[in-house]
C-alpha positions as CSV (number, residue, x, y, z in Angstrom):
1,M,65.1,133.2,106.3
2,N,68.7,133.2,105.0
3,I,69.4,130.2,107.2
4,Y,66.4,128.4,105.7
5,V,67.4,129.2,102.1
6,F,71.0,128.1,102.5
7,S,70.0,125.0,104.4
8,A,67.6,124.1,101.5
9,I,70.4,124.7,98.9
10,S,72.8,122.5,100.9
11,L,70.2,119.8,101.2
12,F,69.6,119.8,97.4
13,I,73.4,119.6,96.8
14,L,73.6,116.7,99.2
15,V,70.7,114.9,97.5
16,L,72.5,115.5,94.1
17,A,75.7,113.9,95.5
18,A,73.7,110.9,96.8
19,V,71.9,110.5,93.4
20,N,75.2,110.8,91.6
21,F,76.7,108.1,93.8
22,V,73.8,105.8,93.0
23,N,74.0,106.5,89.3
24,L,77.8,105.9,89.2
25,T,77.6,102.8,91.3
26,T,74.9,101.2,89.1
27,A,76.6,102.3,85.9
28,R,79.7,100.5,86.9
29,A,77.9,97.4,88.0
30,S,79.6,95.3,85.4
31,R,82.9,95.7,87.3
32,R,81.4,94.0,90.4
33,A,79.1,91.5,88.6
34,K,81.7,88.7,88.5
35,E,82.5,89.2,92.1
36,V,78.8,88.9,93.0
37,G,78.3,85.9,90.8
38,I,81.4,84.0,92.2
39,R,80.5,84.8,95.8
40,K,76.9,83.7,95.3
41,T,78.1,80.5,93.7
42,L,80.4,79.8,96.7
43,G,77.3,80.1,99.0
44,T,77.4,83.7,100.2
45,S,73.9,84.9,101.0
46,R,72.4,88.0,99.5
47,G,72.0,89.5,102.9
48,R,75.8,89.4,103.5
49,L,76.4,90.9,100.1
50,I,74.0,93.7,100.8
51,G,75.7,94.3,104.2
52,Q,79.1,94.6,102.5
53,F,77.9,97.1,99.9
54,L,76.1,99.2,102.6
55,A,79.3,99.2,104.6
56,E,81.3,100.4,101.6
57,S,78.7,103.2,101.1
58,V,78.9,104.2,104.7
59,F,82.7,104.2,104.6
60,T,82.6,106.5,101.5
61,S,80.1,108.8,103.2
62,T,82.2,109.0,106.4
63,V,85.4,109.8,104.5
64,A,83.5,112.5,102.6
65,M,82.2,113.9,105.9
66,V,85.7,114.1,107.4
67,L,87.0,115.9,104.3
68,A,84.0,118.3,104.4
69,L,84.7,119.1,108.1
70,F,88.4,119.8,107.3
71,L,87.4,122.1,104.4
72,S,84.9,123.8,106.7
73,E,87.6,124.7,109.2
74,V,89.7,126.1,106.4
75,F,86.9,128.2,105.0
76,L,85.9,129.5,108.4
77,V,89.4,130.9,108.8
78,L,89.2,132.4,105.3
79,F,85.7,133.9,106.1
80,E,87.0,135.5,109.2
81,Y,90.0,136.9,107.3
82,I,87.7,138.4,104.6
83,A,84.7,139.5,106.6
84,G,86.6,140.6,109.8
85,S,84.1,138.7,112.0
86,I,83.8,135.2,113.3
87,L,80.9,133.1,111.8
88,V,81.5,130.0,113.9
89,S,84.7,129.4,116.0
90,T,85.0,125.7,115.0
91,V,82.8,122.9,113.7
92,W,84.1,120.7,116.5
93,R,82.1,122.5,119.2
94,S,81.2,119.6,121.5
95,P,81.3,115.8,121.6
96,S,77.5,115.8,120.8
97,S,78.1,117.7,117.5
98,V,80.7,115.1,116.5
99,F,78.2,112.4,117.3
100,V,75.6,114.2,115.1
101,Y,78.1,114.5,112.2
102,F,78.9,110.7,112.2
103,G,75.3,109.8,112.7
104,F,74.3,112.0,109.7
105,S,77.1,110.5,107.5
106,F,75.9,107.0,108.5
107,L,72.3,107.9,107.5
108,V,73.4,109.4,104.2
109,G,75.5,106.3,103.5
110,I,72.6,104.0,104.2
111,L,70.1,106.0,102.1
112,S,72.4,106.4,99.1
113,G,73.7,102.9,99.2
114,I,70.6,100.9,99.7
115,Y,69.5,100.9,96.1
116,P,73.0,100.1,94.6
117,A,73.3,97.2,97.2
118,L,69.9,95.8,96.1
119,Y,70.8,96.3,92.5
120,L,74.2,94.7,92.6
121,T,73.0,91.7,94.5
122,S,70.2,91.0,92.1
123,F,72.5,89.5,89.4
124,I,71.8,85.8,88.6
125,P,75.1,83.9,89.1
126,A,74.6,81.6,86.1
127,N,74.1,84.5,83.7
128,V,77.0,86.5,85.1
129,L,79.5,83.6,84.8
130,K,78.3,83.2,81.1
131,G,79.1,86.9,80.5
132,N,75.5,88.2,80.5
133,V,75.5,91.0,83.1
134,V,71.8,91.6,83.4
135,A,70.1,92.7,86.7
136,S,66.4,92.3,87.4
137,G,64.4,95.5,87.0
138,G,65.4,99.0,88.1
139,K,65.8,100.7,84.6
140,G,62.8,103.0,85.2
141,F,64.1,104.1,88.6
142,R,67.6,104.8,87.3
143,S,66.2,106.9,84.5
144,F,64.1,108.8,87.0
145,L,67.3,109.5,89.1
146,V,69.2,110.8,86.0
147,V,66.3,113.1,85.1
148,F,66.0,114.3,88.7
149,Q,69.7,115.0,88.9
150,F,69.8,117.1,85.8
151,T,66.5,118.9,86.7
152,V,67.8,120.0,90.1
153,S,71.2,120.9,88.7
154,I,69.7,123.1,85.9
155,T,67.3,124.7,88.4
156,L,70.2,125.6,90.8
157,I,72.2,127.0,87.9
158,I,69.2,129.2,86.8
159,C,68.6,130.4,90.4
160,T,72.3,131.2,90.7
161,A,72.2,133.3,87.5
162,V,69.1,135.1,88.7
163,V,70.6,135.9,92.1
164,L,73.8,137.2,90.4
165,Q,71.7,139.5,88.2
166,Q,69.8,140.7,91.2
167,L,73.0,141.4,93.2
168,R,74.5,143.3,90.2
169,F,71.3,145.3,89.9
170,I,71.4,146.2,93.7
171,Q,75.0,147.2,93.4
172,T,74.7,149.4,90.3
173,K,71.1,150.8,90.6
174,D,70.9,154.5,91.3
175,L,68.5,154.7,94.3
176,G,68.0,158.5,94.1
177,F,69.7,159.3,97.4
178,D,73.1,159.3,99.0
179,Q,74.0,156.3,101.2
180,Q,77.6,157.2,102.0
181,N,79.0,158.8,105.2
182,E,75.6,158.9,106.9
183,V,74.9,157.8,110.4
184,T,71.4,157.2,111.9
185,I,71.0,157.7,115.7
186,D,68.0,155.6,116.9
187,N,65.7,156.8,119.6
188,A,66.7,160.4,119.4
189,S,63.1,161.3,120.2
190,F,63.9,160.5,123.8
191,L,65.8,163.8,123.9
192,G,62.4,165.6,124.0
193,P,62.7,169.4,124.1
194,S,66.5,169.0,123.9
195,A,66.4,167.5,120.5
196,E,66.8,170.8,118.7
197,S,69.7,171.8,120.9
198,F,71.4,168.5,120.1
199,K,71.0,169.2,116.4
200,N,72.5,172.7,116.8
201,E,75.4,171.2,118.6
202,L,76.0,168.8,115.7
203,A,76.0,171.7,113.3
204,R,79.0,173.2,115.2
205,E,81.1,170.1,114.6
206,A,83.5,170.4,111.7
207,S,83.1,166.8,110.8
208,V,79.3,167.1,110.5
209,V,78.2,168.5,107.1
210,N,74.4,168.3,107.7
211,S,71.9,166.7,110.1
212,S,68.2,166.0,110.1
213,F,65.4,164.6,112.2
214,H,63.6,161.8,110.4
215,G,61.5,158.8,111.1
216,G,63.6,156.4,109.1
217,E,65.9,156.4,106.1
218,P,64.7,154.9,102.8
219,G,64.6,151.2,103.1
220,A,64.3,151.2,106.9
221,N,61.7,149.1,108.7
222,E,60.3,152.3,110.3
223,S,58.4,153.2,107.1
224,L,54.6,153.6,107.2
225,P,53.2,151.6,104.3
226,F,49.5,152.4,104.8
227,Y,49.7,155.9,103.3
228,T,48.3,156.3,99.8
229,Y,49.3,158.6,96.9
230,Q,47.1,159.8,94.0
231,T,47.3,162.5,91.4
232,P,44.3,163.9,89.5
233,S,45.5,161.9,86.4
234,M,45.6,158.6,88.4
235,E,42.5,156.5,88.4
236,N,43.3,154.6,91.5
237,A,45.5,155.5,94.5
238,I,48.6,153.5,95.3
239,T,50.1,152.5,98.6
240,I,53.5,154.0,99.4
241,N,56.1,153.7,102.0
242,T,56.2,157.0,103.9
243,Y,59.2,158.5,105.7
244,F,58.8,161.5,107.9
245,G,61.5,164.1,108.3
246,D,62.2,167.8,108.8
247,A,63.0,170.5,106.2
248,D,66.7,169.3,106.0
249,Y,65.8,165.7,105.2
250,V,65.9,166.1,101.4
251,S,69.3,167.8,101.4
252,F,70.6,165.5,104.1
253,M,69.7,162.3,102.1
254,G,70.9,163.8,98.8
255,I,67.6,163.0,97.2
256,T,67.9,163.6,93.4
257,S,64.4,162.7,92.3
258,S,62.6,165.0,89.9
259,K,59.7,165.2,92.5
260,A,62.0,166.3,95.3
261,G,60.3,169.7,95.4
262,H,56.9,168.1,96.1
263,F,58.5,165.8,98.6
264,Q,60.1,168.8,100.4
265,R,56.8,170.6,100.6
266,T,55.2,167.5,102.2
267,L,58.0,167.4,104.8
268,L,57.5,171.1,105.6
269,L,53.8,170.5,106.2
270,T,54.4,167.6,108.6
271,R,57.2,169.3,110.5
272,Q,55.0,171.1,113.1
273,A,53.1,167.9,113.9
274,L,56.4,166.0,114.5
275,F,58.7,168.4,116.2
């Protein structure tokens, strides 16, 4: 899911870059108008002019791709230094990947350059040479591109602000239990009758403060969501995530909820069925 999310974000950023290229190229069309007018007057066909502008767009895209790959190598080293693990060893993994990079940059260059090429070659030579830089049509499409660009940019900014608030909430929210210096050993049920002896041996270790048998720590995927909870004052029952554990589970997790007493009694009632 993270790969899909970040891929979608990168795609939106790439689309924004392409739209920005189109807007800037068409906005500066007056600088190329005389060139187009003179070359058309000298007999250059519109097809050759379109090919030239597309080649310029592909060249710009290729240069941007090379710079992006260089920055990727730099940030991969930086990521490894900060995280202590390798995300990807290098972006130049194989000749086929290099072919994909250049093919992708060529595609982006064509798609982002096709409209500016058509727009710039639509100037009428006679009007251009008289100083009237007017192209045929396209105002509505350019307005749409500008609105689209600002809409996507504002949406990404809002999403970034929301994600930052969520991350700040996750980092500062008191979850009601202790998460520090605790280790979960999976598949301890395979010990069978020796499980209690294993727990007693852990109690003898000076570095072990407490231990508990449980079916999953809060937030783990081992929870059972189909249990319901209802008090006499509640009209309807609610579905809750249920975690099973022994009598030491509450103290082991450092649960500080006001209902810890009720929680502990529930654990005591389920202990005989579990262990």
